[in-house]
N, C-alpha and C positions, 0 to 999 in steps of 0.2 A: 173139917168144914172150910170151904173156900170163901173168901171175902171178895165181893164184887168190887172192881175198881171204882173209885170216887169220880163221879161225873161233875166237872167244874162248869161254871157258867160259860167260860170261854170255849171249852170243848163242845158244850151243847150248842152254843151259837155257831161254832165252826161247822158242826154237822148240819144245822139248819140251813146255813148258806150253801153247803155242799149239795143238799137236797134241791135247793133253788137252782144251782148251776146245772144239775142233771136234767132239770125240766126245761131249761133255756137252751137255745141253739148256740153253737160256736159263733163268736162275733157279736153276740147280743149284749147290750149294756145291762148291768145289774142296777137295782135301785141305789140311791145315794146312801151314805152313812146315816144321814138324818132319817131317811125313810125306813131303812132297815132297823134302826134303833127303835123307832115307833112301832113297826110291825112285829118285832121280836120281843119287845118289852125289856130291852137291856140298854145299858149306857152306850154312847157313841164310842167310848174308849174300848169297851168289850168288842163292839162290832169292828173297830179298826184293827184290833189285835188279830181277830179271826181272818179279816181280809189280808192282813200282812202275811199270815201263815200260808194262805191259799195262793197268794201271789208268788211267794218264794218257791212253792211247790209246783208252780207252772199252770195252775188251774185258772188264774185270773191275770190280766195285764192292765196296768194303769196307763192311761194316755192323758198327758198333761193338758188341762183345759177342756177335756172332753168327757172323762169319766172312767169307770172301771168295767172291763168287758170280759166275757167268758172266752178263754183261750183253749185251743186244742192241747190236751195234756202232753207233757214232754215225754220223749222216749228215753228210758233208762238204758244206759250201756254199761254192762259189767265189764271189768277189765280182765277179759279172758282172750285167748288166742282164737278168735272167731272172725269170720269175714262179715262185711256189711250185710250181704245177702242172708247169711245165717241168723244174724241179729234180727233182721226184719221178719223173717219167716217165723222165728220163735215168738214174736209178738203178734202174729196173725196178720201181718201186713205183706203186701206183694212188693218184692224188691225189683228195682229196675235200674237201667244204666243208659246214658246217652254219651257217646264219645264226642268230645268237643274238638280235640286236636290230637294228632299222632305224628311224631317226627323222630328222627334219629340224630343224635349228637355224639361228639366225643366225650368220654367220661370226664376228662380234665382232672384236676387235683382233688377237688372236694368229692365228686361222685366216685372217683376212683378209690378214694379212701373209704367211703361208706360201703361200696359194693365189692371191695377187695379186687379191683381191676387195675390194669395199667391205664394211665391217663389217655393213651391213644386208642383204647378199645371203644367199640360202639355201644351206646346205651339207647334203648328205646324209651321215649318219653310220651306218656299217654295221659291226657287230661280228660276226666269223665265227670259228668254230673250224675250223682247217685240219687235215686228216687225211691220213695215209699208210698205205695198206693197212688203213684203218679205225681206226687208232690216232691219238689226238690228238697233234699236234706243235707247234702254235702257236695263240695267240689273236691275231687280226688286227683292227685297227680302221681302217677306210677313211674318209677325209674327201674328198668329191667335190663340186665345184660342182653344185648340183641342175640348173642349166640345161643341163649337158652330157649328162645321162642322163635325159631325160624318159620317164616310164612305166616306170622300172625297178622291179621287184618282187623280193622275197626268193627266189622260185622260180627266177629267172634267174641267181642267184648261186651255183648249186651247183658250178660249175666255175671255170675260170680267168677272173679279172676282165679281164686284158689281152686275152684272146681275145674276150670279150664286148664290150669297148670297140671292138675292131677290126671285128668282124663286124656288130654291131648299130648302132654309132654312128659308124663310120668313123674312129675315133681310134687312131692308132698311137703307142704309147709308144716314144720314141726315146732319151731320156737322163734322168738324174736325179742326185740327191745323196743319199747314205745315211750315217747315223751309227750306230755300234754301241757299246753299253756293257754291262758286266755288271750284273745286277740279281738280285733274288730274287722269287719269286712271292708275291702276296697271296692272301687267302682265295678270292676269286672265280677267280683264275687257277689256283690249286692244284686247286680242285674240278673245273674244266673240263678241265685237262690230266691229271688223275689222278696228281698228285705231292704229296708232303708240303708243308705250309705252309713258306714261306721257302726253297723249293728253288732252287738256282742256275739262272739263266736268262740269255738274251741279249735285250736290248731293241734292236730295229731301228727306226729312224725314216728314212723315205724320202720324198722329194719328187720326183715324176716329171713330165716334160714331153713334149709331143708334138713332131712334126717342125718345127712352126713356133715352138717355144720356149715355148708356152703351158703354164702349170702346170695339170695335170689331176687330181692327187691328192696327198694327204699321208697316209701310212700309218704306224701304230705297230703293231709286232708283237712279241709276247713268245714266244720260242722256248725249248723245254725244253733246259736245259743238259746233261741226262744223255743226250740223243739227238742233239745238234748240236755240230759244231765248225766253225770258220771257217778256210778255206784261202785264202791269198793268194800269187799268183806275184809274186816280187820281181825287179826288174831294176835293175842299177846304172846310175845316170844319168851320162852323160858329162860331164866337167868343161867 
């Protein structure tokens, strides 16, 4: 015989607020804690705990001096070797890209080390605005050895870079190393992403390799903190 999980007052209140969120449009203010407490017949403390949960999960956003509003749910990114375009398609969204700048520089000491190049070799630097359903999601800066992508133009970069590398240059991305840290947006990033200055964000730095182990790219991406969360599957390692 199975035993149904116990429904607590807080979890029931959370579900009631979730039902309210689904009826309201994105950007709509929800009733005050006092009003919700009266409407739902629970204490303000219970209401506040439910709102705190939903705010942490990205369904609500609090604006000081204004109230609490329905927010577009965050996009979860699993830590796997996938491209931005693959992530968006998997979530039923249409990926897009807008090339902001494209230039060629000498690798120098740092990029040379990251890309396993001589400091005097040429590196293509491409800054792109990544979109999901037409909305800005991230600023991405690609660093690629120029010798790997001869004839590459901004027009060819409207879609997935990994698909372009495979179809046009025969390069398959097979592995990589990625670091993630919290950051805040600067003026340029805030303007491009449509968020206030110094908004919370995630900084991704990824070095990718092909099947032969050759380093083919170093990417720095700044993702909107209000639209992204990181999901990691954890497994206990055997002793």
